[in-house]
C-alpha positions in Angstrom: -0.1 0.5 0.3 2.5 2.6 0.8 4.4 1.8 -2.4 0.8 2.9 -3.7 0.5 6.5 -1.7 3.7 7.3 -1.7 4.1 8.5 -5.3 1.1 9.7 -5.8 1.6 12.3 -2.8 4.9 13.0 -3.8 3.5 13.5 -7.5 0.5 15.5 -5.9 2.7 17.4 -3.8 4.8 18.1 -7.0 2.0 19.6 -9.6 1.0 21.6 -6.3 3.8 23.3 -5.2 4.8 24.8 -8.8 1.1 25.7 -9.0 1.5 27.8 -6.0 4.5 29.1 -6.5 3.8 30.0 -10.1 0.5 32.3 -8.6 2.2 33.8 -5.9 5.6 34.5 -7.2 4.8 36.2 -10.4 5.4 33.2 -12.6 8.3 31.7 -11.1 8.7 27.6 -10.9 9.9 26.2 -7.9 10.3 22.1 -9.5 10.3 23.3 -13.0 13.2 25.4 -12.8 14.1 24.9 -16.8 11.0 26.8 -17.1 12.4 29.2 -15.5 14.7 30.6 -18.5 11.5 31.0 -20.4 10.2 33.2 -18.1 13.0 35.0 -17.8 12.9 35.5 -21.3 9.9 36.7 -21.5 10.6 39.1 -18.3 13.5 40.7 -20.5 11.2 41.5 -23.3 7.7 42.4 -20.9 10.3 44.4 -19.1 8.3 42.5 -15.3 9.6 41.8 -12.3 12.0 38.2 -11.5 14.8 38.7 -13.2 16.6 38.1 -10.1 14.3 35.4 -8.8 14.7 33.4 -11.8 18.4 33.5 -12.6 18.9 32.5 -9.0 17.1 29.3 -8.5 19.0 27.0 -11.5 21.8 27.5 -8.9 20.2 27.3 -5.8 18.5 24.1 -7.1 21.6 22.3 -8.1 23.7 23.2 -4.7 20.4 22.2 -2.8 20.2 18.3 -4.7 23.9 18.2 -4.3 23.6 19.1 -0.4 21.2 16.3 -0.4 23.2 14.1 -2.3 25.8 14.2 0.4 23.6 14.7 3.6 21.8 11.5 2.4 25.2 9.5 1.8 26.4 10.7 5.2 23.1 9.5 6.7 23.0 6.3 5.3 26.4 5.3 6.0 26.1 6.3 9.9 22.8 3.5 9.8 20.7 6.7 10.1 16.7 6.4 8.1 17.8 8.6 5.4 14.8 8.8 3.3 12.5 9.9 6.2 14.5 12.6 7.4 15.1 13.7 3.7 11.3 14.0 3.7 11.0 15.7 7.1 13.7 18.2 5.5 10.8 18.9 2.4 8.5 19.5 5.3 10.3 22.5 7.0 11.7 23.5 3.8 7.4 23.8 2.7 6.7 25.5 5.7 9.2 28.2 5.8 7.7 28.7 2.4 4.3 29.1 4.2 5.3 31.0 6.9 7.5 33.6 5.0 4.9 33.7 2.0 2.0 34.0 4.0 3.7 36.6 6.6 5.4 39.1 4.0 3.1 38.1 0.9 1.6 39.5 -1.7 4.3 39.8 -3.6 3.6 42.4 -6.6 7.5 42.1 -7.1 9.0 38.4 -7.1 12.8 39.8 -6.8 11.5 42.1 -3.2 14.1 39.9 -0.8 11.1 38.7 1.3 9.9 36.9 -2.2 13.1 35.8 -3.0 13.2 34.1 0.1 9.9 32.4 0.1 11.0 31.2 -3.5 14.1 29.7 -2.1 12.4 27.8 0.6 10.1 26.5 -2.2 12.5 25.9 -4.6 15.4 23.8 -2.0 12.0 21.5 -0.7 11.5 21.0 -4.3 14.9 20.5 -4.8 15.2 17.7 -2.1 12.4 16.2 -3.2 13.8 15.9 -6.6 16.4 14.4 -5.4 14.6 11.6 -3.4 12.9 10.4 -6.6 16.3 10.2 -8.4 18.1 8.6 -4.7 15.1 5.9 -3.4 12.4 5.9 -5.9 14.4 5.7 -9.1 12.2 3.3 -10.4 8.9 5.5 -10.1 8.6 8.1 -12.5 9.1 11.6 -12.1 7.3 13.4 -10.0 7.6 16.8 -11.1 8.1 16.9 -14.5 5.6 15.4 -16.6 7.1 16.0 -19.8 8.8 12.7 -20.2 5.8 10.9 -19.2 3.1 12.2 -20.9 5.5 11.4 -24.1 6.5 7.5 -23.0 2.4 7.8 -21.9 1.4 8.5 -26.0 3.8 6.1 -27.1 2.9 3.1 -24.9 -0.3 3.7 -25.9 0.0 3.7 -29.5 2.2 0.4 -28.8 -0.6 -1.7 -27.1 -3.5 0.2 -29.4 -1.2 -1.4 -32.8 0.1 -4.6 -30.7 3.4 -4.0 -32.2 5.0 -4.5 -28.5 2.9 -7.6 -28.2 6.1 -10.1 -26.3 6.3 -7.2 -23.7 3.0 -6.4 -23.4 2.1 -7.0 -19.9 5.7 -4.4 -19.3 4.1 -1.8 -21.3 0.9 -1.7 -19.6 1.8 -1.4 -16.6 4.5 1.2 -17.5 1.2 2.9 -19.2 -1.2 3.3 -16.1 2.1 3.8 -13.5 2.8 6.7 -16.0 -1.2 7.7 -16.5 -1.5 7.8 -13.0 1.6 9.9 -12.0 -0.2 12.4 -15.1 -3.2 12.9 -13.5 -2.4 13.1 -9.8 0.4 15.8 -10.8 -2.6 17.6 -12.8 -4.7 16.8 -9.7 -2.4 19.1 -7.4 -2.5 22.1 -10.0 -6.1 22.4 -10.0 -6.3 22.1 -6.5 -3.2 25.1 -6.0 -5.1 27.3 -8.4 -8.4 26.7 -6.8 -6.7 27.2 -3.0 -4.3 30.1 -3.4 -7.3 31.8 -5.2 -9.7 31.4 -2.1 -6.8 31.3 0.8 -3.7 32.5 -0.9 -0.3 31.2 0.2 -2.6 29.4 3.2 -2.9 26.6 0.4 0.2 25.3 1.3 -0.7 23.5 4.4 -2.2 21.1 1.8 1.4 19.9 0.2 2.7 19.9 3.6 0.5 17.5 5.2 1.0 15.7 2.2 5.0 15.1 2.6 5.0 14.6 6.8 2.4 11.8 5.9 4.9 10.4 3.3 7.6 10.6 6.0 5.7 9.0 8.5 4.2 6.3 6.4 8.3 5.7 5.4 9.3 5.5 9.0 6.7 2.9 9.8 8.4 0.3 6.9 
């Protein structure tokens, strides 16, 4: 059961946090950081806010992923439960994101110091989640970026319909279902974030905090 619930919770969180950050931080992606290159170009052309934030989040993302890797390896070497601890770190970063955003938001200028701090907390949370997914759930589809998942779903659907993969149809069918569930839950996270942000602003971040905290508890119980 845990193996089914964990990817759902993390994928829902990825869509939720990315959408909430995009809405509340003037177009800043917290999970899909490469998308910030596109919005950076648009910002430069349109003369809007967010240049500094979009320039800084990519190196921040890389640094946090590296630190998560080093910390996880060190904990594993010492016999500590690295996965639950890293998941708890995500909760901490999301909590910091919530507190900073609620205390100082809304942010008409995402390059303001308080907006940068809030954005960096959100990006740090998603950086750790990406590292956790790659290291501890490598066999599962990505939980924050759906481009490759969608591509593979379409390819698998074509193969299943045409019957061109008869020898490993069961494998293809299982992968198709797994990827499709991920896409659906990511989309659900995006939709929930949009609705709840409209109703309650950054308070909506309570939802992903609960989702990741639940994931950490489930992993501790294993």
